[in-house]
C-alpha positions as CSV (number, residue, x, y, z in Angstrom):
1,X,26.9,-109.0,-105.8
2,X,27.4,-110.5,-109.3
3,X,30.1,-113.0,-109.9
4,X,32.9,-112.0,-112.2
5,X,32.4,-113.6,-115.6
6,X,35.6,-115.2,-117.0
7,X,35.4,-116.6,-120.5
8,X,37.5,-119.5,-121.6
9,X,39.4,-117.2,-124.0
10,X,40.3,-114.9,-121.0
11,X,41.6,-117.9,-119.0
12,X,43.6,-119.2,-122.0
13,X,45.2,-115.9,-122.5
14,X,46.1,-115.6,-118.8
15,X,47.7,-119.0,-118.9
16,X,49.7,-118.1,-122.0
17,X,50.8,-114.9,-120.3
18,X,51.8,-116.8,-117.2
19,X,53.8,-119.3,-119.1
20,X,55.6,-116.6,-121.1
21,X,56.5,-114.7,-117.9
22,X,57.8,-117.9,-116.2
23,X,60.0,-118.6,-119.3
24,X,61.4,-115.1,-119.4
25,X,62.0,-115.2,-115.6
26,X,64.0,-118.4,-116.0
27,X,66.0,-117.2,-118.9
28,X,66.8,-113.9,-117.1
29,X,67.9,-115.9,-113.9
30,X,70.3,-117.9,-116.1
31,X,71.7,-114.9,-117.9
32,X,71.9,-112.3,-115.1
33,X,74.1,-113.5,-112.4
34,X,75.3,-110.0,-111.5
35,X,72.9,-108.5,-108.9
36,X,73.4,-105.0,-110.2
37,X,72.4,-106.1,-113.8
38,X,69.5,-108.1,-112.5
39,X,68.1,-105.2,-110.6
40,X,68.4,-102.9,-113.6
41,X,66.6,-105.5,-115.8
42,X,63.8,-105.8,-113.2
43,X,63.2,-102.1,-113.2
44,X,63.1,-102.0,-117.0
45,X,60.6,-104.9,-117.0
46,X,58.5,-103.2,-114.3
47,X,58.4,-99.9,-116.3
48,X,57.2,-101.8,-119.4
49,X,54.5,-103.6,-117.5
50,X,53.3,-100.4,-115.9
51,X,53.2,-98.6,-119.3
52,X,51.2,-101.5,-120.8
53,X,48.6,-101.4,-118.1
54,X,47.9,-97.6,-118.3
């Protein structure tokens, strides 16, 4: 089996994406204290992510 080749640019992009997601998560946690609104926001984000990956 061949090893998966990860280039430094792929790794950099993955780290940037992770930092962006963490920052967004923190901001949402601060803003959305109502559980109903938090669930709705999570469903919207999930649909955006699923659309992007398809």
